[in-house]
N, C-alpha and C positions, 0 to 999 in steps of 0.2 A: 604533559600529564601523563602518564604509563599506567592506562584501567583500561583491561581488556573485556571488562563484563559491567553491566548495569551497575552492580553491587559494590564493584570496586571504585565506581563513580561517584555513588553515593554516600561512599565513606568519605571519597578525597574530597567531596565538597562539603562537608558535614564537617571533617576537621578544618577548614578555610572556612568555616564561619565560626570559628571563636572554641576552637572545640566543640562546637554543641555535641550532644552527649546522644546514644541509641534513645533513650527514651525519652528525651525533649522532642527527637525527631518523629519519635514514634507518637506524642501525645499531637503534637503541629497537623502530621500527616493522618490520625485519626488509624491507626494499623497500631499492633503491640509491639513491644521489643525485641522480645525471640525473633518475631517476623524480622525487623528489622536488621538483626543479628544472621540470620539464614541469609538470609537478603547476600548481603554484603558479604560472607563466606563462600556467595555462591554454592549454597547448596538449595534455593529455592529460587524460584525463577519470579517475576513479576509478571501477574498472568493480565491484568485488565490495566487498560491505559490508564484506565481513572486513577487508580493507585499509583502511577508514574504522576499522573498533574498533582496529585495532591502533596507526592513528597519532591516534586520540584518547587510547588509552588511556598514548602516549609522550608525549602534551602533556599530559596531566589533566584533560582535560574531557570531555564529553560527545559520544557522536555525533552530537546532536542539536544541539549548538553548532557544530559543522563544518557543517551543514546548515543552520545559520540557523533550525529551525524551533521553537516555531510562528511566528517571525518579528516584523515590526512590524502591529501589529495595524492602522497606521494607511496601512499600504502603500496603494495605489489601484488593485493588482491585485486584493487581497483586498476592496476594498469589497463591502459587503453581505451578509459572509460573518465575519470577526473581530467584528463590532460584534455577531453573535447569540449571541459563545461564551459571554460572561458569563450571559447568560441562563439558560444552558444548564445551565451548571456551577452557578448558585444551584438550579435545578430538580432536578439528579441531588442536590445536597446535602440539600433538604425531601426529597425519596424516600428516601434513603441513612437517614436521620432518623428513617423512619417516619409522617412526616407525609401526612396524605392531605384533600386539599380535595373539598368536595361537590362530585359530577357534573355540570358544567352541559352538558354534551353527551348525545346519546341514546346509545344503543349503536349506530345508524343511522350517526348523524352521524359516531361514532369510527372505525368499519370503512372510511366514505369518506373520511378523512382518512388513515387508516393505508393507504389502498390509491393515495391520492395522492400520498403519502411513496413508497411503492413505484413508484411509473413515474418520480417525480424519482431517484428512485437507481439504474434502469434506465438512466436518462439523465445519468448523473453529474451532475447538477446539486446540486451539492451546496451552492451559494449557498443555493438556493432550499430543502433541505434544512433546512438550519441555521435561517432565519427559523421556518420551521415546528416545529421541536422543540422548543422551550419550552413553549408550550402543549398539543403534543402530548404531551410525557408527563408533565405532570401530569394531563392528564386521563385517559390511560392507567394511571396510577398510582390515579385514582380508582373508575376503574368493576371493577364485583366480577365479574369472571370467572374469578377462582382465581388470575390472575395471567399469561396468556397475551397480552392485549393487552400488557401494559409489557416482558415478554418479546421480544415483535416490537419496540417501537417504542426498548426499549434497545440493541437491536441493532443498530437503523437509527441512531441516536443514537452507537454505539460506529464505526461504518463512518464513516460522516458528519466524526468528527472526527480519525478516521486519517487520511483524505484530505486533511484540511486541514491535518495536522501535528500538531495536538492529541496528541498519543498519551496522557500522564498522563491527561486528562481521557476518553477514549476505553476507557482502562481501567477507571475508573471507571463509564461506562457500559456496559460490558459485566459488571462486577459486580452491577448491578442487575437487567440482563438475565437474570442466572445465580440471583440470590435468586428471579424473580419464575419464571423456567422453572421452578425445582422446587419451586416453592410449588403451580405448576399441574401438576407431574406428569406435563409432555410431554416424552417422552425425546428427541424430536427438536430441541426447544428447548433441552431441556437442552445437547443434542451441539452446536445452532448459538452458544448462549452462552459454553460452553467454547473454541470456536474462535473466537470475538470476541475471548475473552479472550489465546488463542497470538499472536494479529494484534497486539494494541495493545500489547504488552512491546519495550520498549527494543531498540533492534537488539542493543546487545551483550549484552541477557539472550537469545541466540537459544539457547543450551545450556538455561537455562528452559524455550522457550516450547515446545521440542520435548518437554520433560518431561512438560510441562503439556499438550500433545496427547497424547503417549503417554497417561498416567492415564488424559483424558477415552475413550478408543479402550477401554480394560481395561475402565472402570466402563460403559459403553454396550454393550459384546460382544454384554453377554445380552439386549440388548433388539432385537437386530438385523434382525426379520423383517421389519416392514417397509421400504418402499422408502423412505420420508421418514427415518429413523434410518438405514437404510444410503447415503444419500445425503450426509448429515453425517458419518459415520464416514469416506467417502470423503474430504470436505474436512479432516476431522482428519488423513488420511496426508497428505495434500498439504501443509496446514502443518507437520507435523511433518519432511516430506521439504524441505521450503526451512530451515527453521531448522537443520537439521543440515545441510544445506550451507555456509549461514552460519558454524554452528558448526566446521569442517572435517572431518564428519565424514560423506565420501561414500559410503562404505558404508550407512552406514545410510539416507541420502538416497533411496540406488537400492533399498535394501527398502522403505521407505512407499511409494514412486512407483509399488516393481511390486504391492505393496496396492491402491492408488488404481485402478489399471489394472484389474487383477481385477474389482474391483469393479464401476466402470463399463461394463466389458464384459457383466459383467448385465443391469444397467442399462437401457445403451445411455442415448445424449443424451434430456435432455427433451421432451416431444414439445410444449410450449408456450414451449421454450427459455430456460425460467427454471427449472423445478422446484421444489424445496420454499424458501424465503426466498431465492429468486433467486440461489441459488447455482449454479445453470448445471453442476451436477456432471454428469458423462458424458465418455465418451472423449474428446471435442473441447475440454475443461476442461482434462483433465488431461493431452494435449499442449501445453498452455500454458502450465501448470506445468512440466511438460518443459523447457517454454524457457527459463522464467526462473531455472530450476532450474542448468541447462546454462550458463547468464550468470554466474550467480556462482560457479561452479567454474570460470568464465576457458574453457569448451569453446565458442569462437565458432563455429566449426565444427560442431558438434552443435546449436545454437542455428541455423543456416542450412537445416541438412539436416530439421529437426523444424520447421520452417515452411514448406517447399515442400510438407508432409504433411497439414497443416491449414487449415484457415480457419475466421474465428470467426464468419463473418456467422450462422449457426443458433441465436448466444446471445442473450440480448436485451438483457444488460448490457453496455453500450457501453467500461464500463472494460476488459472483457475482450476487445477489438477493440482498444482502446488497450495493451493489455497486449504482444500478438502485434506491432504495429507498434513499440514502442518496444525491445525486446526483442529485436527482426530489427535497427531500425536500430542501435541500441548496437554490436552484432556485427558489423553490415558497416561501421562508423566505425572499429572497432578498430586497424587498422592504417591508414587516412587512406588507403587505393589505393580504397576504394567509397566515397567520400562521396557521389558523385552517386545510387549507387542509396540509402545511407543516411539521402538529404535527402528524398528520396519517400517513406521509410518512415517518419520524423519528420513530415512534413506528415500523412500519413494517422492519426498517432498525436492530432496535434494537433487536424485536423478532428472524429475521433471522441469529445473529451473536451477544450476546449480552457482550462479554469481547471483541470483536474486536473492535464495537461500544462504548462502555465504554473507552477504551485507545486512539478512535482518537480523536485529541484534536480538530480537526477541528470540529466533531459533538459535543465533548464537548461545544467548546464555541458558535455554535449555538443554542443549548439548553438554554445556558445563557443568551445569547439575548434575546430570546425569552420570557423566564421568565422574566425579566426585563422589556420588553416592558407591559409583561400582567400585571403587576404591578397599569399601568395605568386604568386597567379596571379588571373586574372579571377573573382570575386563574381558566382553566377549572381544573378538577379532575384526566383524563389524562395528563395532562401538570405536577400537580405536583407527577404524579407517573414516568413518566420517566423522571425527574428534579432529583429524589431521586435514580433513578434505576443506573444515572451515575455520582452520588456524587456533583450533586449542589444543594446548599441551597437557597430556596427558599426565606427566609428573610433575607438574606444578600444584 
């Protein structure tokens, strides 16, 4: 299937369904026919994951099919990332089956490699993370420390795979991390692994994801005396809030967000800009999640208002910087009347983590929509440059 936008893939699957009309698809998905027409033409983006879920259900496909994830592993954009995934999968299967290799690294060498992967994660360098993970997973599994190293590396693998679009494998890695964390008895790592599990679930399982986070919150509440566990409880509230928003439960989203804000207010932002497991939990991160939740609820004014009150620069994880600029850019691009400001935000998002931005289908489609709107007027050089970076043909 040669379809490089969500809208083109929607059209492809619609026609495969016996020539289903746009009007029929719109009725089944709960949107309007003109909206479907504009999305298929690439002049409008799908801004809410709930809308993606409705359209995918109407077409009897998965959201991943519409997002083209994980996509073609031979795509040049994925060079150096997709080719490492089979080895990661093989390592995860070996670990799940209980096989353990004799250690070839000392404890110091393993700690150093884990530390290097932490730095790569802070930089959102998922390509380098993917290449390092097969050996790192197997080394951590063979290390006799009660499971703590494997819990950390399993979490890193889950986060990396999710950002690369391999959610099914991200869930496997999260489960590996959870088993290891429970073996170690370390409550903060248990919380981190439960968070990774909720985050790795497919978009259409948002209701399940919110319940997974909710159960983790209940299970860990009694161990919430230490700051590390409290940071993970805060992250679980944020995960539950976002999943509730996708699931159409705005009140539950607001409640979880308020709980996270209360926890963050007592902890403050992490002094090192990262906190436990590089989660960055604190008031700044809560505000960034508030922007993402508002975007999912279609509250574009709330996104731009929140953006004026927070700056992500104090956090080490550049993926959080990108989240800020991407949510702001999509909110500004919503009406098509603020494309110049949206372009600036998207350029900052791309600079923060180029590969992650390029692989993000929603970011890609936002740039496509801006390019197609710009054809009716003069296209700026900056927009041409950004379009080239994300593989958008400005002449198509």
